[in-house]
N, C-alpha and C positions, 0 to 999 in steps of 0.2 A: 504493500500500500504506500502511495506517495506521501511524503512528509507534509503535514499541514502547517507546521510552524506556529502552533497555538500556544499562547502564553496566558495563564490565568493568575491574576494577582489580587491580593486583598489589601485595600488601602484603609488605614486608620483615619477616617475622615467623616465629618458631619455631613450626611446626605442633604442635598439642596432643600427638600421640603421642610427640613428642620432648621434651616438658616434664616437669618433676619430678612433678607431682601431677595425678591424673585421678580423677573419681568418676562412675560410671555405675550406673543403677538400672533394674530391670525388674520390673514388677508382673505376675505370671502371669495366665493366662486365668481362673483361679478366684478371683482377688482381687475383692472386691465392686466396686471402681472399674472394673476391666476387664470384669466382667460387665455393668455399666451401659453401658460403651462398646460392647460387643459387641451387646447387645440393641438399642441405639439404631441401630447400623449395619445390623443385620439388618432392622429395621423400615423404614429408609430404602430399602434395596435392594429389599425386597418391594413397597413403595409405588411405587418407580420402575418396576419391572417391570409392575405393574398399570397404571400410566399409559401406559407404552409399548404395552402390549397393547391398551388401549382407545382411545388417541389418537395413538399413533405417536411420542410424545415425553414426557419427564418434566415433570410439573406441580409447582407450588410445594408444598414441604413442608419442615419442619425438625422432627426428632424427637430433638433433642439434649439433652433435659432429664430423661431417665430417672433415677428415684430408687429406691434400695433401702434399706428400713428393716429392720434386722436383727431376727432372731427370737431364740428362746431354746432351748437344747438341754441335754441331760444325757448327755454322752458317757461311756462306760465301756469297759474292756477287754472284748472279746467282742461288743460292740454296745450302743449306747445308744439314746436316743430324742430326737425333736424335740418339745419342749414347746409352742412357739409358732412357727408358720411365719413365714419372712421375707416381707415384702410388697414386691412390685415394681410400680412405677407407670410405665407408658410414657406420657410426657408430650411434647406438641409440637403443631405445627400441620400441617395437611394440606389439600389440595384435596378436599373431600368432595362438592361439588356442582358440576356443570358445565352451563352453558347450551348447549343444542343447538337453535338456532332458538327456537321458543316453548316448547320442552320443557326440563325440568331433569332431568339425569341424576344420580342419587345413586350414590355409590361406596361399597363395603364396606370402608372404610379401617380401622375398628377390628377387624373380624374378621381382615382380612389381617395387621394388626400383631400381634394376639394369636397367630395361627397361626405366624407367623415366629418370634416370641419363644419360644413353647413348643417348636417344632421344634429351635431352637438349643440350648435347655437340655437337652432329652432326648438329643440327639446328642452333646453335649460333656461332660456331667457324669453318667456312668452310676451314680454313688453317690447321686444326688439323685432322690427320688421327686417328680416335677414335679406330680403330681396332689394330693399331700397335704402336701408339705413347703415349698411356697411358695404365696403368693396372688398371682396375676397379674392386673393391671388396666390399663386404657388410658383416657386422656383426651386425645383428639386433636381440637382445635378447628380451625375454618376459619381459614385465613391471612387477614391484613388486605389490603385492596385496594392499599395503597401498596406492599406488598412483592410481591404477586402480579403487580402491574403490570409489574415488571421482566421478566417472561416474555413480555409482549405486544409489547414494542418490537422494532424490527428488530435481531436479534442479541441474545444474552443479556447483560444488564447487571448490574453488581455490585450486590449488595443492601446493601452497607455500605462505608464508608471504613475499610479494615482491611488487614492484611498477612499474608503467609505466609513461613515461613523453612525452610531445609533445609541440610544439609551432607553432605559425602562426602570421602573414603571412610571407612568404619568403621575405627576403631583396633582393635588386638587386644583392648583392654578392652571395647569395644562388642561385638565378635564373641563373646567368651567369655561376657559377661553375657547376651546374647540367646540364644546357643546353649545355655547352661546351663538356662535356664527351658524352652526347647523340648525339651531332652533329658528333663527331669524329667516334663514333661507330654506326652511322646511315648514313645520307646522304653523308658524306665524303668518305665512303668506295667505292661508285660508281665512284667517281671522282679520288680518289687516293687509289687503292687497296693495295698498299704497306703499308698503315697504319695498324698496328696490333690492336688486341682488348685489349691488356694490356695497359691501359691508366690511368694516375693519374693526377688529376687537383688540384692544390693548389692555392687558392686565398687569397691575402692579401690586405685589403683595409685600407689605411691611409688617413683619411679625404675623399676627393673626387678622390683620385688616387687609382686605382685598378690594382694590378700586378698579372698576371696569370702566373704560372709556370706549364708547361705541359710536362709530360714524355710520350712518345708514342713509343712503340716497333714497329720496322719496319720489314716487312717480306722479308727475303733475296731473295726469288725466283723472286720478282718483281723489284729488284734493281741490275743492271748489274755491277756497279762499284762505286767508291767513289764519282766521279763527279756527277753521277745521284743521289746518296744518298743526297748530299748537295742540289741539285736542288729540290728534293722531300721534304726535310725539309723546304726549303724556301717556296715552294708551300703550304705545310701543314700549316706553320705559317700564311701565308696571308689568307688562307681560314678560319682558326680558328679565326683570328683577325676580319675579316669581319663579321663572325657569331656573335661574341661577341658584336660588335657594334649594330647589329640588335636586340640582346637580351636586350641591354641597352635601346634601343628606345630613348625616349626623356629625359631619366634620365641624370642629370648633373653629369657626371663622366668621368674621364680620364682613358683610358685602355692602359696598356702596357703588352706585352706578350713575354715570353721566351719558346722555345721548345727544349727539350733534352739538357739541360745545362751540362750534364756530358760528352757529346761528346767532343773529342779532336782530331781535324783533323790532327794536326801536329804529334800526337802520334798514329794516325790511330785507334782511339777509336770511335766506332759507336754503337748505340743501335740497333743492328741487331739480329734478331731471325729467327728461322726456321718456327715457327708456329704463331708468333705474340703474344706469351704468355711467360712470364718470368718463369713460373713453369718448363719450359723445361730445364732451366739452373741454378738451385740453389735457386729459390725463393719458399719457402714452403707456405702453406695456411691453415687457420683454420676458422671455423665459429665464427662470432661475433667480429673479430678483425678489421673489416672495417666499412662500412657505417651503420648508424642507419636506422630505418624503413622509414625515410623521404628521404633516398638516400644520405645523407650527413654526414660528421663528423664536428661537430660545437662546438669547445671548448668554445665559448662565449655564448652558449645557454645551456639549461638543456639537459642532455643526460643520458640515462640508460646504465649501463655497460653490461647488458644482451643482448645476441643475440636474435633477433626476428625470424630469419629464422629457419625452421625445428621444432620448438616447436608446439605442438598440438594446434589447433585453438578453443578448447572447454574450457579447464580448466587451461592452462598454462598462468599465469599472465604475464610472460616475453614477451608473444606474444600479448594476448588479450588487456592488458592495454596499451602497447606501441602503438599499432595500434589505439585503441580507443582514447587515449589522443590526437593524431594528428587529428583524425576526429572531435573531439569536438573543438579543437583549430581552425581548418579550418572553421568550421561552425560559431563559435563566431566571428572570424575575418571577415567573409563574410556577416553574417546576423545582427550582433549587431553593431560593430564599426570597421572600417578599420584603424583608426588612432592610435590604441593602439597595443602594443606587447602582445600577448596572450600566457601565460604559463599554462599548465595543468599537474597536477600530481595526479595519482590515486594509492592508497595503499590498498592491500588486507590483509586478515587473512586466513591462511591455514584452509581448511575445511568449510569456510563460503561461501555462495552463491556468485558467481562471480558478479552478478548484484547488490550486496550490499557491496560496499567497506567500509573499515574502515574510509576512507575519500577520497573525490575527491575535490581537490583544483584548482580553476580557478582564475588566476590572470590577471587583465587588467592593463598593465603598460604603463603609459604616464604621462607627466608633468601636474599636476593639476587635474588628472582624479578623484581622491578621493573627490574633491570639486565640480566637475561638476554637475549641477542640473539634468543632464540626467543619472547620474550614477545609481540611484535607478532603473530606467527602464532597463538599460543595465544589471544590476545585476540580475534582475528577468528573463530577456531573456536568459542570459548565463546559469542560473540555470536550466531553462526549457530545453535547448539544451542538457546539461549534463544528465539530468534525462531521456530524450527521448532515448539517446544512451544506457544508462545503462538498460533501460527497454527493449531494443531490442538487447540484446547480440547476438541472433541468426543471426541478420543482419550482424554483424561484422564477425562472423564465415563464413557466406555465401560469403562475399566479399573476405575473405582470401582464402577459398577453390577454388573459381573460378578465382583466380589470378587478382582480381579487385583492390587490394591495393598493394603498394610496401612494401617489407620487408628488402631491402638492397640497 
C-alpha cells in the first residue's frame, strides 16, 4: 500500500468556541460572488456528466474563472426597472475535442455550460428575468497538454503543488451564521416574498454575546411605499431573530440582531432592488472571493485562498483536498472525539498521485489532549479515517459531481 504520509497531533490549546472572540461570515446565494461560485460549479458538474456519459469518466476541465460585471437599475417602490443588464462570462478550460482513432470527436461544451448556467439562474432566482435582465456568455478554451496529461497517467495525478484545509465541528457561531442565511433564502421567502436573495450575514461573538448583522436586499415590486418597507424590515428582523434562537437551542448565548444598518429613513435611503440581487446595480462578482467549501468565511479558522467551485473534481487539488479535508475533519469530530477542535491540512506535489499527498496533517486541539490517556486511541482512529478517505478518492469525486457536498 502506498504511503499516505499522515501525521496526527494533539495540541494543548483552547478550542475556538471557548475563546473570547469569534467572527464568522456568510455570503448568501444571491451575492454576486456566490452567484459566480454557483455558476462555475454548475458548469463543472454539467461538463463532468457529459464526459461520463460519452467516455465513462471525467475529462480535464476547470471553469473557475466566472466573472460578473454589474448592471444598472432604477428600483422604486411598487416596481422599478433594469436599465442595463448585468453581464456574466463563464470562463475556463474544457476538453472540447477528443481523438477516437483517426477521428476527432467534438463536444458541445459551450452549449452545455450555457444551459446549466441558465437553468440554475431560472430555478434559484424567481425575481430575475434571465432572458432580459442578464447577458450570459461563455469562453471555454481547450486545456493545455501539460495539464490534460495528468489524466492519462496510471491513476489521477495532482495538477498542482497546493493544499486543502478543513475543520470541524461547527461552533454555535458557525451554525447560526449559516442557518440564518439558509432561513432567509429558504422558509422566509414564503412568509415575506419581499426579501431578496442577496443576503450577507456577519456574526461577531464576544464571550457569550453574539451580534448578527444582516444585509438583505428587498424586492421593490413587493413593497408599495416607505411605510411598508419599514414594516417589512421589522417583520424580517423578528423572524430572523426567532430562527436564531431556535438554532441556538439550549446553548448559553445572548443574541442581538441588526438588519440593513445602512438604511437611513430620514434621508430616504433603503436597500431596495428590482431583482433582489445587488449585481443589478454596481456590485460585481468573481469566483473564490466568498465562502469557502464549508459555506462560511472564518478568519479565526484555517482557510485556503483557492476557490473550490468550478475546478475539476478529479485532479485539481484546490477542489479535491479542500472538500476532503472537511470530510475527514467531520468524521474525526463525529467518530473519534467531539470535545476537540479538529484541523486538517493536506498538501500535494504536482504530478504525484492525488491519493498520496506529501503530507496530511490532522490536529486535535483541546486543553490537555496531548496528555490524555485516550489520545493514542484517538490518534490511531483519526489516522484510519484519513487513510480511508485518501484510499477512496473516487468517492469524493462522486459526491462532488452529484452535488452531495457544498463548495461555497
